[in-house]
C-alpha positions as CSV (number, residue, x, y, z in Angstrom):
1,M,51.7,149.6,62.0
2,L,53.1,153.1,61.5
3,L,54.9,152.5,59.1
4,S,52.2,151.4,57.2
5,T,49.3,153.9,57.8
6,V,52.7,155.9,55.7
7,A,52.7,153.7,53.4
8,V,49.1,153.8,52.6
9,E,48.7,157.0,52.7
10,L,51.8,157.6,49.8
11,R,50.1,155.0,47.6
12,D,45.9,156.7,47.6
13,S,48.3,160.1,47.3
14,Y,50.3,158.3,44.3
15,D,47.0,157.2,42.7
16,E,44.8,160.2,43.3
17,R,48.2,162.4,40.9
18,A,47.9,160.4,38.6
19,E,44.0,160.1,38.7
20,D,44.3,163.7,38.6
21,L,47.2,164.0,35.7
22,I,44.6,161.6,33.3
23,D,41.6,162.7,33.9
24,G,42.8,166.7,33.6
25,S,41.8,168.3,37.0
26,A,45.7,168.3,36.8
27,P,46.6,171.5,35.1
28,T,48.4,169.8,32.0
29,V,48.2,169.3,28.4
30,D,45.1,167.0,27.0
31,P,46.2,164.8,25.9
32,W,43.7,163.5,23.0
33,A,43.2,166.4,22.3
34,A,47.2,166.4,21.5
35,A,46.3,163.5,19.3
36,R,43.3,164.9,17.6
37,S,45.9,167.4,17.2
38,G,48.0,165.7,15.2
39,T,50.8,167.1,18.2
40,Q,52.6,162.9,17.8
41,R,55.9,162.2,18.6
42,S,57.7,159.4,17.2
43,G,54.1,158.2,15.6
44,F,52.7,157.3,18.1
45,D,49.1,158.0,17.9
46,A,45.5,158.5,20.2
47,A,45.7,154.8,20.9
48,T,49.1,154.4,21.8
49,V,48.3,157.4,24.4
50,Q,45.0,155.7,25.4
51,A,47.6,152.4,25.7
52,R,50.4,154.4,27.7
53,A,47.6,155.3,29.8
54,G,45.6,153.0,30.4
55,M,43.0,153.2,29.3
56,T,40.0,151.5,27.4
57,A,39.0,152.2,23.4
58,G,37.5,150.2,21.1
59,A,39.2,147.4,19.6
60,A,38.3,149.3,15.7
61,N,39.5,152.9,16.6
62,V,43.2,151.2,18.1
63,D,43.8,148.7,15.0
64,A,42.6,152.0,12.5
65,L,45.5,154.4,14.3
66,R,48.5,152.0,14.9
67,P,51.1,153.2,12.5
68,D,52.0,151.1,10.1
69,G,50.2,148.4,12.0
70,V,52.1,148.0,14.2
71,D,51.0,145.3,17.1
72,L,50.7,146.6,20.9
73,D,49.4,143.8,22.5
74,G,51.3,142.8,25.3
75,V,53.6,145.8,25.2
76,D,54.4,146.5,28.6
77,V,54.0,150.1,29.3
78,D,57.2,150.4,31.1
79,D,59.0,150.5,28.1
80,F,56.8,153.1,26.5
81,M,57.6,155.6,29.4
82,L,61.5,155.2,28.7
83,N,62.7,157.1,26.1
84,D,59.8,158.8,23.0
85,D,56.9,159.6,26.1
86,P,55.4,162.7,25.2
87,P,55.5,165.6,27.7
88,E,52.5,165.4,29.3
89,F,53.4,161.7,30.9
90,A,57.2,162.8,31.3
91,S,55.3,165.7,33.2
92,L,53.0,163.0,35.2
93,Q,56.6,160.9,35.7
94,R,58.1,164.4,37.4
95,E,55.4,164.0,39.3
96,L,55.2,160.8,41.0
97,A,58.6,160.3,41.1
98,P,59.3,160.8,44.8
99,F,56.4,159.7,45.9
100,R,57.8,156.4,44.2
101,A,61.3,157.3,45.8
102,R,59.4,157.3,49.7
103,I,57.6,153.7,49.0
104,G,60.9,151.9,47.9
105,L,62.2,153.6,51.6
106,L,59.5,152.4,54.1
107,I,59.2,149.0,52.5
108,G,62.7,148.8,52.8
109,A,63.1,150.1,56.2
110,G,59.8,148.1,57.0
111,V,61.6,145.4,56.1
112,C,64.5,145.3,57.8
113,A,62.3,145.9,61.2
114,L,60.7,143.2,60.3
115,V,64.1,141.2,60.0
116,L,65.3,142.6,63.4
117,L,62.6,142.8,65.1
118,A,62.5,138.3,64.6
119,F,66.8,138.0,65.1
120,I,65.3,140.0,69.0
121,T,62.5,137.4,69.2
122,S,64.9,134.2,68.5
123,R,67.6,135.6,70.2
124,F,66.3,136.5,74.0
125,G,62.4,135.0,73.6
126,S,60.0,136.1,76.1
127,D,61.2,137.1,80.7
128,D,59.6,133.7,80.9
129,E,62.1,131.1,78.2
130,I,64.7,133.1,79.1
131,A,64.0,132.5,83.1
132,T,63.0,128.6,81.9
133,S,66.7,128.3,80.5
134,E,68.6,129.8,83.3
135,I,66.8,126.7,85.1
136,A,67.8,124.3,82.5
137,G,71.4,125.8,83.0
138,D,71.8,125.5,86.5
139,I,70.7,122.4,86.3
140,D,73.0,120.5,83.9
141,D,75.8,122.2,85.7
142,V,75.1,120.6,89.1
143,A,75.4,117.2,86.5
144,A,78.6,118.4,85.3
145,A,79.9,119.3,88.7
146,P,82.7,117.7,90.1
147,V,83.0,114.8,92.8
148,V,83.4,116.3,95.7
149,G,81.9,115.3,99.1
150,P,78.3,113.1,100.8
151,T,75.4,112.7,98.4
152,P,73.2,115.9,98.1
153,T,70.3,118.6,99.2
154,V,68.7,119.8,97.4
155,A,69.7,123.8,98.6
156,S,66.9,126.5,98.9
157,R,67.7,129.6,97.9
158,D,68.1,133.6,98.1
159,W,66.8,135.4,94.4
160,S,67.5,139.1,96.2
161,E,69.0,141.5,93.6
162,G,72.0,142.7,94.8
163,S,73.6,146.2,93.4
164,A,75.6,145.0,90.7
165,G,72.6,143.2,89.3
166,Q,74.3,139.5,90.2
167,R,71.7,137.4,93.1
168,T,72.7,137.8,97.6
169,G,72.5,135.6,100.1
170,P,73.4,132.3,101.0
171,M,72.6,128.9,98.9
172,L,72.8,126.5,102.2
173,P,71.3,123.2,101.6
174,S,68.2,122.6,103.3
175,A,65.1,119.1,103.9
176,S,62.6,121.5,103.5
177,I,62.6,123.5,99.8
178,P,60.6,126.1,99.8
179,S,59.4,127.6,97.0
180,A,61.5,129.6,94.8
181,S,60.3,133.1,92.6
182,M,62.3,133.4,89.5
183,P,65.1,135.1,88.9
184,S,65.0,137.8,87.1
185,P,66.4,137.5,83.0
186,N,69.6,139.9,83.2
187,T,70.5,138.0,86.4
188,V,73.4,136.1,86.4
189,I,72.7,132.6,88.4
190,P,76.9,131.8,89.5
191,N,77.7,128.3,89.7
192,F,78.2,126.3,92.3
193,A,80.1,122.4,93.0
194,A,77.3,119.7,93.5
195,P,78.5,118.2,96.9
196,S,77.9,115.1,95.8
197,L,79.3,111.6,94.8
198,E,77.0,111.3,91.3
199,V,74.4,113.7,90.5
200,P,71.4,112.5,89.1
201,I,71.1,113.3,85.5
202,V,66.8,115.4,86.8
203,T,64.4,116.0,83.5
204,V,63.6,120.0,82.8
205,P,59.9,120.3,82.2
206,S,59.4,122.7,79.3
207,S,58.6,125.4,79.2
208,S,54.7,124.0,78.0
209,S,54.7,122.1,80.9
210,M,56.3,124.7,83.7
211,T,54.0,127.4,85.0
212,T,55.4,131.5,84.5
213,G,58.0,131.8,87.7
214,A,58.5,128.5,88.9
215,I,59.8,124.7,88.5
216,D,58.6,121.0,89.6
217,I,60.4,121.0,93.0
218,G,59.0,118.0,93.1
219,A,60.3,116.3,91.0
220,L,64.1,117.7,91.8
221,Q,63.0,115.9,95.2
222,R,62.6,112.9,94.4
223,S,65.1,112.5,91.7
224,V,67.6,113.6,94.5
225,A,66.1,111.2,96.6
226,Q,66.5,108.1,94.4
227,A,70.0,109.0,93.4
228,E,71.0,108.8,97.5
229,A,68.8,105.6,97.6
230,E,71.1,104.2,94.6
231,Q,74.4,105.2,95.3
232,A,73.7,103.8,99.2
233,E,73.2,100.2,97.8
234,R,76.6,101.2,95.8
235,S,78.4,101.9,98.3
236,S,77.1,98.5,100.4
237,S,78.3,96.7,97.7
238,L,81.4,97.9,97.1
239,E,82.3,97.6,101.3
240,D,81.1,93.9,100.9
241,Q,83.4,92.5,98.5
242,I,86.1,94.3,99.8
243,A,85.9,93.1,102.8
244,A,85.7,89.6,101.5
245,R,88.4,90.0,99.7
246,A,90.2,91.4,102.2
247,E,89.4,87.4,104.1
248,I,90.5,85.6,101.0
249,L,94.1,88.1,101.1
250,A,93.8,87.1,104.8
251,A,93.4,83.1,104.2
252,E,96.5,83.0,102.3
253,I,98.6,84.8,103.8
254,A,98.1,82.6,106.9
255,R,97.6,79.5,105.0
256,A,101.9,80.7,103.0
257,S,102.9,81.3,106.1
258,A,101.8,77.8,107.7
259,E,104.2,76.2,104.7
260,Q,107.1,78.7,105.1
261,P,109.4,77.5,107.0
262,A,110.2,79.3,110.9
263,V,111.9,83.2,110.0
264,P,113.3,85.5,112.9
265,D,111.5,88.1,113.6
266,V,113.8,90.9,113.8
267,S,112.0,92.9,116.6
268,Q,113.3,90.7,118.5
269,P,116.5,92.5,120.8
270,Q,119.6,91.7,119.7
271,P,122.6,91.0,121.2
272,T,125.5,94.2,121.5
273,G,129.0,95.2,120.4
274,A,130.9,95.0,117.4
275,A,128.8,96.7,115.4
276,D,131.1,97.7,112.8
277,Y,134.1,95.2,113.2
278,R,137.2,96.9,115.6
279,I,139.1,94.4,116.1
280,P,140.3,94.6,119.2
281,V,144.2,93.9,120.2
282,T,144.8,91.4,121.3
283,S,148.2,88.5,122.3
284,T,148.3,85.2,121.2
285,A,150.1,85.1,124.2
286,G,149.4,81.8,126.5
287,L,147.4,79.9,123.6
288,W,147.1,76.9,122.3
289,K,148.7,76.2,119.2
290,P,149.1,73.4,117.6
291,Q,152.0,72.5,115.2
292,P,152.0,70.2,111.7
293,G,152.8,67.0,112.3
294,V,150.1,66.8,114.8
295,S,146.8,63.5,114.1
296,W,143.1,65.0,115.3
297,Q,140.2,63.9,114.5
298,I,136.0,65.9,113.2
299,D,132.8,63.6,114.4
300,F,129.8,65.8,114.3
301,S,127.8,63.2,115.3
302,P,125.2,63.3,117.9
303,H,127.7,60.9,120.4
304,P,131.0,61.3,119.3
305,N,134.0,58.3,120.2
306,L,135.7,59.9,122.9
307,D,138.5,56.7,122.1
308,R,140.3,58.3,119.1
309,N,144.0,58.5,120.1
310,V,144.4,61.6,118.4
311,D,145.5,65.0,119.1
312,V,142.6,67.1,118.7
313,Y,139.2,66.0,118.5
314,V,136.5,68.9,116.2
315,L,132.9,68.2,117.3
316,D,130.4,70.8,116.7
317,L,129.8,74.0,118.7
318,D,125.5,72.4,119.2
319,R,126.4,69.3,120.5
320,V,128.6,69.2,122.8
321,T,129.2,69.6,126.3
322,T,131.3,70.6,129.4
323,N,131.2,67.3,130.1
324,M,132.5,66.3,126.6
325,V,135.8,68.9,126.7
326,S,136.8,68.5,130.3
327,E,136.3,64.4,129.9
328,L,138.8,64.8,127.0
329,H,141.7,67.6,128.7
330,G,141.8,64.8,130.7
331,R,142.7,62.1,128.7
332,G,145.6,65.6,127.3
333,R,143.4,65.8,124.2
334,R,142.7,69.6,122.4
335,V,138.7,70.7,121.5
336,I,138.3,72.8,119.1
337,C,134.6,73.6,118.7
338,Y,132.8,74.1,115.4
339,F,130.2,76.1,114.0
340,S,129.7,78.6,110.7
341,A,130.7,81.7,110.7
342,G,129.1,82.5,106.8
343,T,125.6,80.4,106.8
344,I,123.1,79.7,109.2
345,E,121.5,76.2,109.2
346,D,117.7,76.1,110.8
347,F,118.1,73.2,112.9
348,R,120.2,75.2,114.8
349,S,119.5,76.6,118.6
350,D,119.9,80.0,118.0
351,Y,118.6,80.1,114.2
352,S,115.9,81.6,115.9
353,T,118.1,84.8,116.9
354,F,119.1,85.7,113.0
355,P,116.9,89.0,111.8
356,R,116.0,88.3,108.3
357,S,117.3,90.4,106.7
358,V,121.3,89.7,106.9
359,I,119.5,85.7,105.9
360,G,120.3,85.0,101.8
361,N,120.2,82.4,99.2
362,T,120.3,78.6,99.3
363,V,124.3,77.0,100.1
364,A,124.6,74.2,96.8
365,A,123.6,71.0,97.7
366,W,122.6,72.6,101.2
367,P,118.7,73.2,101.3
368,S,118.7,73.3,104.8
369,E,121.9,76.2,105.3
370,R,122.0,79.6,103.9
371,W,124.0,82.2,103.4
372,I,124.7,85.3,106.5
373,D,125.1,89.2,105.4
374,V,128.2,88.9,106.8
375,A,128.3,93.2,105.6
376,Q,125.6,93.8,108.8
377,A,127.9,94.1,111.2
378,D,125.2,95.8,113.6
379,R,123.3,92.2,113.8
380,V,125.8,89.6,112.2
381,G,128.8,90.6,114.9
382,P,126.6,90.5,117.9
383,L,125.3,86.3,116.8
384,M,129.0,86.0,116.3
385,Q,130.1,87.0,119.5
386,A,127.5,85.1,121.6
387,R,128.4,81.4,119.9
388,M,132.0,82.6,121.1
389,D,130.8,82.9,124.6
390,R,129.6,79.1,124.3
391,A,132.5,77.8,123.3
392,Q,134.6,79.9,125.9
393,G,132.2,78.6,128.3
394,Y,132.4,75.0,127.0
395,G,136.2,75.1,127.6
396,C,137.0,74.8,123.7
397,D,141.0,75.3,122.9
398,G,140.1,76.4,119.9
399,V,137.2,77.6,117.0
400,D,136.5,75.9,113.6
401,F,135.2,79.3,111.9
402,D,133.8,77.5,108.2
403,N,131.8,79.5,105.4
404,V,133.8,82.1,105.6
405,D,134.4,82.6,102.0
406,G,131.1,84.0,101.2
407,F,132.4,86.7,98.7
408,M,133.0,84.3,96.5
409,H,129.8,82.4,96.1
410,P,125.9,83.8,95.2
411,T,125.0,84.2,98.8
412,G,122.5,87.2,97.3
413,F,124.0,90.0,99.0
414,D,127.0,92.4,97.6
415,I,129.7,91.2,100.0
416,T,132.9,92.1,98.5
417,R,136.5,90.6,99.4
418,S,137.2,93.7,101.7
419,E,134.4,93.0,103.5
420,Q,134.8,89.3,103.7
421,L,138.8,90.1,105.4
422,R,137.8,92.3,107.8
423,Y,135.4,89.9,108.4
424,N,137.2,86.9,108.8
425,E,140.2,89.6,111.1
426,W,138.0,90.5,112.9
427,L,136.7,86.9,113.6
428,A,140.0,85.6,115.0
429,A,140.6,87.8,117.4
430,Q,137.2,88.3,118.6
431,A,138.5,83.9,119.8
432,H,142.2,85.5,120.7
433,A,140.2,87.7,123.4
434,R,138.2,84.7,124.7
435,G,141.8,83.0,125.6
436,M,140.6,80.3,122.4
437,S,143.3,79.8,119.0
438,A,141.3,80.4,115.8
439,G,141.3,78.3,112.7
440,L,140.3,79.5,109.0
441,K,138.3,76.5,107.6
442,N,139.1,77.4,103.6
443,D,138.9,80.9,101.9
444,L,142.4,79.6,100.6
445,L,141.8,83.0,98.0
446,Q,142.3,85.3,101.3
447,V,145.2,82.6,103.3
448,P,148.1,85.8,102.7
449,E,146.3,87.8,104.3
450,L,145.6,85.9,107.2
451,V,147.8,83.8,107.8
452,D,149.1,86.3,110.9
453,D,146.1,86.3,112.3
454,Y,145.1,82.3,112.4
455,E,147.0,79.7,114.0
456,W,145.6,76.8,111.4
457,L,144.1,76.2,108.6
458,I,141.3,73.4,107.4
459,S,141.4,72.7,103.8
460,E,138.6,70.5,102.7
461,S,139.5,68.4,99.4
462,C,142.0,71.0,97.8
463,I,143.4,67.6,96.7
464,N,140.8,67.2,94.5
465,Y,140.7,70.1,93.1
466,N,143.9,70.5,92.3
467,E,144.8,73.7,94.7
468,C,146.6,72.8,98.0
469,W,149.3,74.6,96.9
470,R,147.0,77.3,98.2
471,T,147.5,76.6,101.9
472,T,151.7,76.7,100.9
473,P,151.9,80.3,103.4
474,F,150.2,77.9,106.9
475,I,153.1,75.5,106.0
476,E,155.8,78.1,105.3
477,A,155.3,80.4,108.7
478,G,155.2,76.8,110.9
479,K,151.1,76.9,111.5
480,P,149.7,73.2,110.6
481,V,147.2,72.3,107.5
482,L,144.5,69.6,108.6
483,G,143.6,68.1,105.2
484,I,140.3,66.6,105.0
485,D,139.0,64.6,102.1
486,Y,135.4,63.3,100.9
487,S,136.1,61.3,97.6
488,G,139.3,59.6,96.1
489,D,142.0,57.6,96.0
490,R,143.3,57.2,99.8
491,F,146.9,55.7,98.3
492,A,146.4,58.8,95.8
493,M,145.6,62.0,98.3
494,C,147.9,60.5,101.4
495,T,151.4,60.9,98.8
496,A,149.3,64.2,97.4
497,A,148.9,65.5,101.5
498,R,152.7,64.0,102.4
499,T,154.1,66.9,99.4
500,F,152.7,69.2,100.1
501,G,153.0,69.2,104.6
502,I,149.4,68.3,105.3
503,D,148.0,66.5,107.7
504,F,145.8,64.8,106.1
505,I,142.3,62.5,106.9
506,A,139.7,60.5,104.9
507,K,135.7,61.3,106.1
508,S,132.1,61.3,104.5
509,R,130.2,63.8,104.2
510,I,128.1,62.9,107.3
511,L,131.6,62.8,109.3
512,G,130.5,60.8,111.7
513,P,132.6,59.1,114.2
514,E,134.5,57.1,111.2
515,H,138.5,57.5,111.1
516,S,141.3,57.8,108.1
517,A,144.4,58.9,108.0
518,C,147.7,58.4,105.8
């Protein structure tokens, strides 16, 4: 308003001064008198002066006064004031120049003030608009907050002002929602994390639908309640799905377990001793030691035929009895008790005592038999000791250890040659410690290292595989090699056996009561 008043006053002063100069009230020379007296410049006459002053003259007079017939129609008066003004108009220009400059400055200042005011208004708005924007931003912070804690409740707020201009006081969840007074526009609203799994998007009423200093708390309450109900429904549905899936998995596991053969329970107490295959110092003095040229029979049938006229019987540990041993001893026979020291068969009486961790791959062509990890001395050692204790209890004269060459086969374990050798040495020593001789079954690659630990060797199919020459260390040590083969020409096999000095018999793989010696 001040700028407008000053501009109007300057404009009026400008007009009054111009009128004074034109109508002669100002102390200046009369232009018309100068014109009539012939005081003209650059060929301009009275009509020209009249046109510059903006006065009206008769068309006839003007036309009569035009120098050289110059047409003055449409000529801009300002063009005449630039260079060839008469002294009276030059004086007028000088007198009005300060007023024109002031008016220009005031108009420029006014325009700048208006632009600045418009910018401030658009940037910050009114107090009510600022407060509303802050509340909307607060709600947006809630929607963008991380997922933490239980479903949210609307919080009551203490809007008291702190000394630093920030709001102070608690922001605690509250079941009842009091009306909150609006903060001042300059107050900083601190962010807070929404304790929620999901926060609803709350629509903030526009400023036209809000009363000054208040928001629609009821709408917020309804939105939060709706979100709680939806979250509860989703949680319930998810729990039902998890429970149903768990039941299905449990049923599948139970069905798979029922289809698998029983697996030993690792948690069962295990026998103790021989945890690291420590080989005891034993003496073979007084042990039964078969000599080369011995006759023998192997019979694993449920009811072995004990009437064969042979020096030695090899019987299965799970089928031999004390009475059988006593009967054979009474007939002057020796009894060797057989068991596998490198595998486990699922029909063996002690199968349930073998931990799952020592059971490996299936033995080729024998689906009910699996390799064991003989390197696990703390688990396998006690099991073998228990078997030898049984053989000793039956009165067996010796023990036949089968499948002691696992390091050459795909057992499912990384059994090394040295681990196998240590285990085989330990087996022989354990048999000797119980007063029984020890027989090595196959493992022809380690015969040179083991010949001093064992009293005899049983070799299967060495004639068919052309490897009977590997048994030579036992023959040279004066220890018998008991040979057995399951197929081929009997005459040819007996010829080969006599060549190597092997005490040979031919049998079927079921190892029944039949007997065919050379």
